[in-house]
PDB file as gemmi writes it, atoms N, CA and C in Angstrom:
CRYST1    1.000    1.000    1.000  90.00  90.00  90.00 P 1                      
ATOM      1  N   UNK A   1      37.925-108.935 105.047  1.00  0.00           N  
ATOM      2  CA  UNK A   1      36.906-108.451 105.250  1.00  0.00           C  
ATOM      3  C   UNK A   1      35.248-109.842 105.289  1.00  0.00           C  
ATOM      4  N   UNK A   2      34.527-109.870 106.223  1.00  0.00           N  
ATOM      5  CA  UNK A   2      33.442-111.025 106.353  1.00  0.00           C  
ATOM      6  C   UNK A   2      32.532-110.988 106.925  1.00  0.00           C  
ATOM      7  N   UNK A   3      31.448-110.923 105.798  1.00  0.00           N  
ATOM      8  CA  UNK A   3      30.159-110.152 106.302  1.00  0.00           C  
ATOM      9  C   UNK A   3      29.990-108.855 106.597  1.00  0.00           C  
ATOM     10  N   UNK A   4      30.943-108.436 106.248  1.00  0.00           N  
ATOM     11  CA  UNK A   4      31.269-107.293 106.840  1.00  0.00           C  
ATOM     12  C   UNK A   4      31.781-106.818 107.556  1.00  0.00           C  
ATOM     13  N   UNK A   5      32.610-107.222 108.129  1.00  0.00           N  
ATOM     14  CA  UNK A   5      33.527-106.322 109.414  1.00  0.00           C  
ATOM     15  C   UNK A   5      35.373-107.271 109.087  1.00  0.00           C  
ATOM     16  N   UNK A   6      36.297-106.375 109.461  1.00  0.00           N  
ATOM     17  CA  UNK A   6      37.528-106.516 109.727  1.00  0.00           C  
ATOM     18  C   UNK A   6      36.993-107.949 110.366  1.00  0.00           C  
ATOM     19  N   UNK A   7      38.409-108.322 109.803  1.00  0.00           N  
ATOM     20  CA  UNK A   7      38.075-109.740 110.366  1.00  0.00           C  
ATOM     21  C   UNK A   7      39.948-110.221 110.783  1.00  0.00           C  
ATOM     22  N   UNK A   8      41.149-110.442 112.103  1.00  0.00           N  
ATOM     23  CA  UNK A   8      42.082-110.800 111.853  1.00  0.00           C  
ATOM     24  C   UNK A   8      42.603-112.080 112.746  1.00  0.00           C  
ATOM     25  N   UNK A   9      43.838-112.710 112.150  1.00  0.00           N  
ATOM     26  CA  UNK A   9      43.892-114.029 113.384  1.00  0.00           C  
ATOM     27  C   UNK A   9      45.099-113.871 112.592  1.00  0.00           C  
ATOM     28  N   UNK A  10      46.245-114.636 113.686  1.00  0.00           N  
ATOM     29  CA  UNK A  10      47.171-114.930 114.059  1.00  0.00           C  
ATOM     30  C   UNK A  10      47.487-116.156 114.616  1.00  0.00           C  
ATOM     31  N   UNK A  11      48.602-116.794 113.834  1.00  0.00           N  
ATOM     32  CA  UNK A  11      48.464-118.096 114.715  1.00  0.00           C  
ATOM     33  C   UNK A  11      49.733-117.885 115.485  1.00  0.00           C  
ATOM     34  N   UNK A  12      50.696-117.375 114.730  1.00  0.00           N  
ATOM     35  CA  UNK A  12      52.341-116.713 115.179  1.00  0.00           C  
ATOM     36  C   UNK A  12      52.469-116.151 116.247  1.00  0.00           C  
ATOM     37  N   UNK A  13      53.806-115.682 117.094  1.00  0.00           N  
ATOM     38  CA  UNK A  13      53.709-114.891 117.727  1.00  0.00           C  
ATOM     39  C   UNK A  13      54.075-113.124 116.647  1.00  0.00           C  
ATOM     40  N   UNK A  14      53.305-112.072 117.338  1.00  0.00           N  
ATOM     41  CA  UNK A  14      53.262-110.450 115.959  1.00  0.00           C  
ATOM     42  C   UNK A  14      54.319-110.403 116.838  1.00  0.00           C  
ATOM     43  N   UNK A  15      55.858-109.699 115.746  1.00  0.00           N  
ATOM     44  CA  UNK A  15      56.915-109.269 116.478  1.00  0.00           C  
ATOM     45  C   UNK A  15      56.707-108.381 116.712  1.00  0.00           C  
ATOM     46  N   UNK A  16      56.114-107.590 115.850  1.00  0.00           N  
ATOM     47  CA  UNK A  16      55.951-106.000 115.746  1.00  0.00           C  
ATOM     48  C   UNK A  16      54.332-105.375 114.857  1.00  0.00           C  
ATOM     49  N   UNK A  17      53.918-103.833 115.405  1.00  0.00           N  
ATOM     50  CA  UNK A  17      52.693-104.042 115.149  1.00  0.00           C  
ATOM     51  C   UNK A  17      52.250-103.951 114.030  1.00  0.00           C  
ATOM     52  N   UNK A  18      51.121-104.154 114.186  1.00  0.00           N  
ATOM     53  CA  UNK A  18      50.697-103.876 112.418  1.00  0.00           C  
ATOM     54  C   UNK A  18      49.225-103.136 112.341  1.00  0.00           C  
ATOM     55  N   UNK A  19      49.204-103.062 110.820  1.00  0.00           N  
ATOM     56  CA  UNK A  19      48.598-101.965 110.633  1.00  0.00           C  
ATOM     57  C   UNK A  19      47.287-102.037 109.037  1.00  0.00           C  
ATOM     58  N   UNK A  20      46.182-101.429 109.831  1.00  0.00           N  
ATOM     59  CA  UNK A  20      45.482-100.885 108.719  1.00  0.00           C  
ATOM     60  C   UNK A  20      44.551 -99.664 108.444  1.00  0.00           C  
ATOM     61  N   UNK A  21      44.699 -99.022 107.093  1.00  0.00           N  
ATOM     62  CA  UNK A  21      45.036 -98.098 106.847  1.00  0.00           C  
ATOM     63  C   UNK A  21      43.975 -97.865 106.159  1.00  0.00           C  
ATOM     64  N   UNK A  22      43.732 -95.925 106.222  1.00  0.00           N  
ATOM     65  CA  UNK A  22      42.972 -95.554 105.227  1.00  0.00           C  
ATOM     66  C   UNK A  22      43.117 -94.178 104.935  1.00  0.00           C  
ATOM     67  N   UNK A  23      42.590 -93.909 103.825  1.00  0.00           N  
ATOM     68  CA  UNK A  23      42.532 -93.273 103.191  1.00  0.00           C  
ATOM     69  C   UNK A  23      41.951 -91.487 103.456  1.00  0.00           C  
ATOM     70  N   UNK A  24      40.704 -92.007 103.939  1.00  0.00           N  
ATOM     71  CA  UNK A  24      39.573 -91.324 104.027  1.00  0.00           C  
ATOM     72  C   UNK A  24      40.165 -89.374 105.512  1.00  0.00           C  
ATOM     73  N   UNK A  25      39.983 -88.591 104.807  1.00  0.00           N  
ATOM     74  CA  UNK A  25      39.907 -87.704 106.349  1.00  0.00           C  
ATOM     75  C   UNK A  25      38.080 -87.035 106.615  1.00  0.00           C  
ATOM     76  N   UNK A  26      38.940 -87.530 107.226  1.00  0.00           N  
ATOM     77  CA  UNK A  26      38.216 -86.898 108.994  1.00  0.00           C  
ATOM     78  C   UNK A  26      37.766 -85.900 110.089  1.00  0.00           C  
ATOM     79  N   UNK A  27      36.920 -85.406 110.197  1.00  0.00           N  
ATOM     80  CA  UNK A  27      37.229 -84.038 111.073  1.00  0.00           C  
ATOM     81  C   UNK A  27      36.902 -84.600 111.948  1.00  0.00           C  
ATOM     82  N   UNK A  28      36.134 -84.343 113.043  1.00  0.00           N  
ATOM     83  CA  UNK A  28      35.163 -84.627 114.837  1.00  0.00           C  
ATOM     84  C   UNK A  28      34.988 -86.208 113.964  1.00  0.00           C  
ATOM     85  N   UNK A  29      34.545 -86.523 115.127  1.00  0.00           N  
ATOM     86  CA  UNK A  29      33.219 -87.716 115.227  1.00  0.00           C  
ATOM     87  C   UNK A  29      33.374 -88.420 115.890  1.00  0.00           C  
ATOM     88  N   UNK A  30      32.068 -88.903 116.418  1.00  0.00           N  
ATOM     89  CA  UNK A  30      32.784 -90.483 117.412  1.00  0.00           C  
ATOM     90  C   UNK A  30      32.477 -91.973 117.249  1.00  0.00           C  
ATOM     91  N   UNK A  31      32.928 -92.743 117.433  1.00  0.00           N  
ATOM     92  CA  UNK A  31      33.653 -93.549 117.398  1.00  0.00           C  
ATOM     93  C   UNK A  31      32.725 -94.555 118.219  1.00  0.00           C  
ATOM     94  N   UNK A  32      32.044 -95.597 117.771  1.00  0.00           N  
ATOM     95  CA  UNK A  32      31.516 -96.817 118.444  1.00  0.00           C  
ATOM     96  C   UNK A  32      31.842 -97.704 117.523  1.00  0.00           C  
ATOM     97  N   UNK A  33      32.123 -98.915 118.659  1.00  0.00           N  
ATOM     98  CA  UNK A  33      32.613-100.244 116.851  1.00  0.00           C  
ATOM     99  C   UNK A  33      31.627-101.226 118.953  1.00  0.00           C  
ATOM    100  N   UNK A  34      31.508-102.253 117.906  1.00  0.00           N  
ATOM    101  CA  UNK A  34      31.482-103.707 118.227  1.00  0.00           C  
ATOM    102  C   UNK A  34      32.627-104.477 118.523  1.00  0.00           C  
ATOM    103  N   UNK A  35      32.957-105.531 118.975  1.00  0.00           N  
ATOM    104  CA  UNK A  35      34.198-105.954 119.183  1.00  0.00           C  
ATOM    105  C   UNK A  35      34.431-107.626 119.853  1.00  0.00           C  
ATOM    106  N   UNK A  36      34.126-108.399 118.774  1.00  0.00           N  
ATOM    107  CA  UNK A  36      34.998-109.357 119.265  1.00  0.00           C  
ATOM    108  C   UNK A  36      36.216-110.431 119.883  1.00  0.00           C  
ATOM    109  N   UNK A  37      37.015-110.522 121.259  1.00  0.00           N  
ATOM    110  CA  UNK A  37      38.158-110.494 121.233  1.00  0.00           C  
ATOM    111  C   UNK A  37      38.487-111.943 121.533  1.00  0.00           C  
ATOM    112  N   UNK A  38      37.903-113.130 120.515  1.00  0.00           N  
ATOM    113  CA  UNK A  38      38.340-114.229 121.385  1.00  0.00           C  
ATOM    114  C   UNK A  38      39.465-114.449 122.881  1.00  0.00           C  
ATOM    115  N   UNK A  39      40.233-115.244 122.888  1.00  0.00           N  
ATOM    116  CA  UNK A  39      41.034-115.402 124.338  1.00  0.00           C  
ATOM    117  C   UNK A  39      41.358-114.193 124.223  1.00  0.00           C  
ATOM    118  N   UNK A  40      40.219-113.524 125.706  1.00  0.00           N  
ATOM    119  CA  UNK A  40      40.403-112.035 125.549  1.00  0.00           C  
ATOM    120  C   UNK A  40      42.037-112.084 126.620  1.00  0.00           C  
ATOM    121  N   UNK A  41      42.827-113.020 126.609  1.00  0.00           N  
ATOM    122  CA  UNK A  41      44.539-112.805 127.024  1.00  0.00           C  
ATOM    123  C   UNK A  41      44.956-112.070 126.114  1.00  0.00           C  
ATOM    124  N   UNK A  42      44.527-111.669 125.178  1.00  0.00           N  
ATOM    125  CA  UNK A  42      45.264-110.791 124.015  1.00  0.00           C  
ATOM    126  C   UNK A  42      44.733-109.429 124.323  1.00  0.00           C  
ATOM    127  N   UNK A  43      45.278-108.402 123.169  1.00  0.00           N  
ATOM    128  CA  UNK A  43      44.638-106.685 123.369  1.00  0.00           C  
ATOM    129  C   UNK A  43      45.225-106.166 121.895  1.00  0.00           C  
ATOM    130  N   UNK A  44      44.997-105.627 121.526  1.00  0.00           N  
ATOM    131  CA  UNK A  44      45.029-104.906 120.139  1.00  0.00           C  
ATOM    132  C   UNK A  44      44.880-103.044 120.449  1.00  0.00           C  
ATOM    133  N   UNK A  45      44.646-102.890 119.429  1.00  0.00           N  
ATOM    134  CA  UNK A  45      43.928-101.170 119.297  1.00  0.00           C  
ATOM    135  C   UNK A  45      43.569-100.634 118.199  1.00  0.00           C  
ATOM    136  N   UNK A  46      42.312 -99.711 118.499  1.00  0.00           N  
ATOM    137  CA  UNK A  46      42.152 -98.973 117.124  1.00  0.00           C  
ATOM    138  C   UNK A  46      42.719 -97.331 116.983  1.00  0.00           C  
ATOM    139  N   UNK A  47      43.251 -97.208 115.898  1.00  0.00           N  
ATOM    140  CA  UNK A  47      43.774 -95.839 116.998  1.00  0.00           C  
ATOM    141  C   UNK A  47      43.759 -95.091 115.557  1.00  0.00           C  
ATOM    142  N   UNK A  48      43.818 -93.646 115.928  1.00  0.00           N  
ATOM    143  CA  UNK A  48      42.885 -92.523 115.076  1.00  0.00           C  
ATOM    144  C   UNK A  48      43.656 -91.336 114.711  1.00  0.00           C  
ATOM    145  N   UNK A  49      44.082 -90.406 113.727  1.00  0.00           N  
ATOM    146  CA  UNK A  49      44.766 -89.420 113.648  1.00  0.00           C  
ATOM    147  C   UNK A  49      46.517 -90.150 113.447  1.00  0.00           C  
ATOM    148  N   UNK A  50      46.429 -91.214 113.520  1.00  0.00           N  
ATOM    149  CA  UNK A  50      47.078 -91.780 112.793  1.00  0.00           C  
ATOM    150  C   UNK A  50      48.655 -90.924 111.692  1.00  0.00           C  
ATOM    151  N   UNK A  51      49.325 -91.457 111.625  1.00  0.00           N  
ATOM    152  CA  UNK A  51      50.820 -91.244 110.927  1.00  0.00           C  
ATOM    153  C   UNK A  51      50.940 -92.563 110.207  1.00  0.00           C  
ATOM    154  N   UNK A  52      51.522 -92.353 109.376  1.00  0.00           N  
ATOM    155  CA  UNK A  52      52.197 -94.076 109.274  1.00  0.00           C  
ATOM    156  C   UNK A  52      53.291 -94.368 110.072  1.00  0.00           C  
ATOM    157  N   UNK A  53      53.711 -95.674 109.727  1.00  0.00           N  
ATOM    158  CA  UNK A  53      54.109 -96.406 110.891  1.00  0.00           C  
ATOM    159  C   UNK A  53      55.879 -96.320 110.755  1.00  0.00           C  
ATOM    160  N   UNK A  54      56.820 -95.796 111.430  1.00  0.00           N  
ATOM    161  CA  UNK A  54      58.102 -95.998 110.856  1.00  0.00           C  
ATOM    162  C   UNK A  54      59.073 -96.730 111.163  1.00  0.00           C  
ATOM    163  N   UNK A  55      60.264 -96.892 110.336  1.00  0.00           N  
ATOM    164  CA  UNK A  55      61.051 -98.194 110.155  1.00  0.00           C  
ATOM    165  C   UNK A  55      60.192 -98.934 112.175  1.00  0.00           C  
ATOM    166  N   UNK A  56      61.083 -98.304 113.171  1.00  0.00           N  
ATOM    167  CA  UNK A  56      60.728 -99.462 113.808  1.00  0.00           C  
ATOM    168  C   UNK A  56      59.278 -99.877 114.290  1.00  0.00           C  
ATOM    169  N   UNK A  57      58.166-100.002 113.550  1.00  0.00           N  
ATOM    170  CA  UNK A  57      56.578 -99.905 113.697  1.00  0.00           C  
ATOM    171  C   UNK A  57      55.713 -99.345 114.551  1.00  0.00           C  
ATOM    172  N   UNK A  58      56.549 -98.368 114.318  1.00  0.00           N  
ATOM    173  CA  UNK A  58      54.940 -97.814 115.373  1.00  0.00           C  
ATOM    174  C   UNK A  58      54.707 -96.249 114.488  1.00  0.00           C  
ATOM    175  N   UNK A  59      53.099 -96.133 114.974  1.00  0.00           N  
ATOM    176  CA  UNK A  59      52.420 -94.929 114.255  1.00  0.00           C  
ATOM    177  C   UNK A  59      52.212 -94.432 115.391  1.00  0.00           C  
ATOM    178  N   UNK A  60      53.127 -93.129 114.573  1.00  0.00           N  
ATOM    179  CA  UNK A  60      52.344 -91.655 116.026  1.00  0.00           C  
ATOM    180  C   UNK A  60      50.817 -91.955 115.933  1.00  0.00           C  
ATOM    181  N   UNK A  61      50.099 -91.794 117.160  1.00  0.00           N  
ATOM    182  CA  UNK A  61      48.946 -91.562 117.155  1.00  0.00           C  
ATOM    183  C   UNK A  61      48.451 -91.936 118.236  1.00  0.00           C  
ATOM    184  N   UNK A  62      47.068 -91.605 118.488  1.00  0.00           N  
ATOM    185  CA  UNK A  62      46.149 -92.107 119.612  1.00  0.00           C  
ATOM    186  C   UNK A  62      45.581 -93.671 119.848  1.00  0.00           C  
ATOM    187  N   UNK A  63      45.640 -94.332 120.657  1.00  0.00           N  
ATOM    188  CA  UNK A  63      44.878 -95.753 121.000  1.00  0.00           C  
ATOM    189  C   UNK A  63      43.986 -95.556 121.732  1.00  0.00           C  
ATOM    190  N   UNK A  64      42.768 -96.477 121.684  1.00  0.00           N  
ATOM    191  CA  UNK A  64      41.349 -97.220 121.743  1.00  0.00           C  
ATOM    192  C   UNK A  64      42.521 -98.472 121.717  1.00  0.00           C  
ATOM    193  N   UNK A  65      42.458 -99.218 123.295  1.00  0.00           N  
ATOM    194  CA  UNK A  65      42.615 -99.882 123.521  1.00  0.00           C  
ATOM    195  C   UNK A  65      42.168-101.363 123.790  1.00  0.00           C  
ATOM    196  N   UNK A  66      42.228-102.193 123.807  1.00  0.00           N  
ATOM    197  CA  UNK A  66      40.692-102.971 123.343  1.00  0.00           C  
ATOM    198  C   UNK A  66      41.591-104.691 123.826  1.00  0.00           C  
ATOM    199  N   UNK A  67      40.928-105.176 125.199  1.00  0.00           N  
ATOM    200  CA  UNK A  67      41.673-106.416 125.611  1.00  0.00           C  
ATOM    201  C   UNK A  67      41.948-106.081 126.912  1.00  0.00           C  
ATOM    202  N   UNK A  68      42.221-107.605 127.682  1.00  0.00           N  
ATOM    203  CA  UNK A  68      42.081-107.226 129.011  1.00  0.00           C  
ATOM    204  C   UNK A  68      42.498-107.044 129.642  1.00  0.00           C  
ATOM    205  N   UNK A  69      42.346-105.997 130.564  1.00  0.00           N  
ATOM    206  CA  UNK A  69      42.810-105.277 131.826  1.00  0.00           C  
ATOM    207  C   UNK A  69      43.236-103.798 130.928  1.00  0.00           C  
ATOM    208  N   UNK A  70      42.392-103.631 129.450  1.00  0.00           N  
ATOM    209  CA  UNK A  70      42.965-101.957 129.124  1.00  0.00           C  
ATOM    210  C   UNK A  70      41.065-101.873 127.945  1.00  0.00           C  
ATOM    211  N   UNK A  71      40.088-102.406 128.205  1.00  0.00           N  
ATOM    212  CA  UNK A  71      39.558-102.740 127.618  1.00  0.00           C  
ATOM    213  C   UNK A  71      38.823-100.534 127.400  1.00  0.00           C  
ATOM    214  N   UNK A  72      38.846-100.131 126.611  1.00  0.00           N  
ATOM    215  CA  UNK A  72      38.275 -98.147 126.271  1.00  0.00           C  
ATOM    216  C   UNK A  72      39.347 -97.640 126.673  1.00  0.00           C  
ATOM    217  N   UNK A  73      41.282 -98.212 127.636  1.00  0.00           N  
ATOM    218  CA  UNK A  73      41.818 -97.195 127.635  1.00  0.00           C  
ATOM    219  C   UNK A  73      42.766 -96.467 126.562  1.00  0.00           C  
ATOM    220  N   UNK A  74      42.322 -95.089 127.108  1.00  0.00           N  
ATOM    221  CA  UNK A  74      43.265 -94.334 125.616  1.00  0.00           C  
ATOM    222  C   UNK A  74      44.737 -93.600 125.895  1.00  0.00           C  
ATOM    223  N   UNK A  75      45.009 -94.545 124.816  1.00  0.00           N  
ATOM    224  CA  UNK A  75      47.363 -94.954 125.111  1.00  0.00           C  
ATOM    225  C   UNK A  75      47.201 -93.509 123.653  1.00  0.00           C  
ATOM    226  N   UNK A  76      48.592 -92.967 123.888  1.00  0.00           N  
ATOM    227  CA  UNK A  76      49.880 -92.628 122.764  1.00  0.00           C  
ATOM    228  C   UNK A  76      49.881 -93.118 121.951  1.00  0.00           C  
ATOM    229  N   UNK A  77      50.421 -94.253 121.386  1.00  0.00           N  
ATOM    230  CA  UNK A  77      51.242 -95.257 121.163  1.00  0.00           C  
ATOM    231  C   UNK A  77      52.194 -94.579 120.710  1.00  0.00           C  
ATOM    232  N   UNK A  78      52.909 -93.499 119.904  1.00  0.00           N  
ATOM    233  CA  UNK A  78      53.803 -93.893 119.930  1.00  0.00           C  
ATOM    234  C   UNK A  78      55.196 -93.381 120.522  1.00  0.00           C  
ATOM    235  N   UNK A  79      54.338 -92.463 122.067  1.00  0.00           N  
ATOM    236  CA  UNK A  79      55.402 -91.976 122.210  1.00  0.00           C  
ATOM    237  C   UNK A  79      54.444 -92.919 124.389  1.00  0.00           C  
ATOM    238  N   UNK A  80      54.342 -93.831 124.401  1.00  0.00           N  
ATOM    239  CA  UNK A  80      53.924 -95.107 125.023  1.00  0.00           C  
ATOM    240  C   UNK A  80      52.664 -93.971 126.143  1.00  0.00           C  
ATOM    241  N   UNK A  81      52.407 -93.318 126.012  1.00  0.00           N  
ATOM    242  CA  UNK A  81      52.242 -92.540 127.383  1.00  0.00           C  
ATOM    243  C   UNK A  81      50.103 -92.532 127.768  1.00  0.00           C  
ATOM    244  N   UNK A  82      49.492 -93.143 128.911  1.00  0.00           N  
ATOM    245  CA  UNK A  82      48.509 -93.249 129.270  1.00  0.00           C  
ATOM    246  C   UNK A  82      47.390 -91.853 129.124  1.00  0.00           C  
ATOM    247  N   UNK A  83      46.641 -91.313 128.195  1.00  0.00           N  
ATOM    248  CA  UNK A  83      45.961 -90.529 128.403  1.00  0.00           C  
ATOM    249  C   UNK A  83      44.820 -90.409 128.745  1.00  0.00           C  
ATOM    250  N   UNK A  84      43.993 -91.869 129.085  1.00  0.00           N  
ATOM    251  CA  UNK A  84      42.941 -91.870 129.848  1.00  0.00           C  
ATOM    252  C   UNK A  84      42.840 -93.261 130.337  1.00  0.00           C  
ATOM    253  N   UNK A  85      43.334 -93.109 131.501  1.00  0.00           N  
ATOM    254  CA  UNK A  85      44.102 -94.611 132.668  1.00  0.00           C  
ATOM    255  C   UNK A  85      42.638 -95.161 133.089  1.00  0.00           C  
ATOM    256  N   UNK A  86      41.862 -94.945 132.939  1.00  0.00           N  
ATOM    257  CA  UNK A  86      40.124 -95.221 134.306  1.00  0.00           C  
ATOM    258  C   UNK A  86      39.620 -97.160 133.086  1.00  0.00           C  
ATOM    259  N   UNK A  87      38.916 -97.499 134.096  1.00  0.00           N  
ATOM    260  CA  UNK A  87      38.175 -99.097 133.930  1.00  0.00           C  
ATOM    261  C   UNK A  87      37.170 -98.752 134.027  1.00  0.00           C  
ATOM    262  N   UNK A  88      36.739 -96.983 132.667  1.00  0.00           N  
ATOM    263  CA  UNK A  88      34.770 -97.303 132.285  1.00  0.00           C  
ATOM    264  C   UNK A  88      35.065 -98.492 131.705  1.00  0.00           C  
ATOM    265  N   UNK A  89      35.610 -98.371 130.363  1.00  0.00           N  
ATOM    266  CA  UNK A  89      35.247 -99.437 129.209  1.00  0.00           C  
ATOM    267  C   UNK A  89      35.383-100.644 130.031  1.00  0.00           C  
ATOM    268  N   UNK A  90      36.497-101.159 131.015  1.00  0.00           N  
ATOM    269  CA  UNK A  90      36.049-102.403 131.378  1.00  0.00           C  
ATOM    270  C   UNK A  90      34.991-103.109 131.476  1.00  0.00           C  
ATOM    271  N   UNK A  91      34.422-101.650 132.446  1.00  0.00           N  
ATOM    272  CA  UNK A  91      33.197-102.296 133.078  1.00  0.00           C  
ATOM    273  C   UNK A  91      32.377-102.489 132.486  1.00  0.00           C  
ATOM    274  N   UNK A  92      32.421-101.644 131.580  1.00  0.00           N  
ATOM    275  CA  UNK A  92      31.307-102.079 130.141  1.00  0.00           C  
ATOM    276  C   UNK A  92      31.696-103.302 129.079  1.00  0.00           C  
ATOM    277  N   UNK A  93      32.468-103.951 129.229  1.00  0.00           N  
ATOM    278  CA  UNK A  93      32.532-105.047 128.032  1.00  0.00           C  
ATOM    279  C   UNK A  93      31.696-105.763 128.482  1.00  0.00           C  
ATOM    280  N   UNK A  94      31.017-106.541 128.241  1.00  0.00           N  
ATOM    281  CA  UNK A  94      29.471-108.261 128.651  1.00  0.00           C  
ATOM    282  C   UNK A  94      30.366-108.924 127.500  1.00  0.00           C  
ATOM    283  N   UNK A  95      30.759-110.078 128.686  1.00  0.00           N  
ATOM    284  CA  UNK A  95      31.248-111.629 127.826  1.00  0.00           C  
ATOM    285  C   UNK A  95      30.731-111.957 127.078  1.00  0.00           C  
ATOM    286  N   UNK A  96      30.808-112.967 126.313  1.00  0.00           N  
ATOM    287  CA  UNK A  96      30.097-114.141 126.172  1.00  0.00           C  
ATOM    288  C   UNK A  96      29.476-115.072 126.284  1.00  0.00           C  
TER     289      UNK A  96                                                      
END                                                                             
């Protein structure tokens, strides 16, 4: 954490997914975030309703994708299924 923000950085190739976990139980919610992704040729995502990762490094969950050509798309991480693959999120990105 830096100044109240989650900050992550890798200097080497990531060989499998990495996760930050919370034990907070939630019901219905509205997610709104500000994201700064330096080097927009990378991607990441925010998972919700996740289960802990298995030995393969996958965590069954919905994921809001973040990054070039996937901004705001909804994906199911474990089943590799595209749930909402429209470009609405991409249109909302405001590059610095």
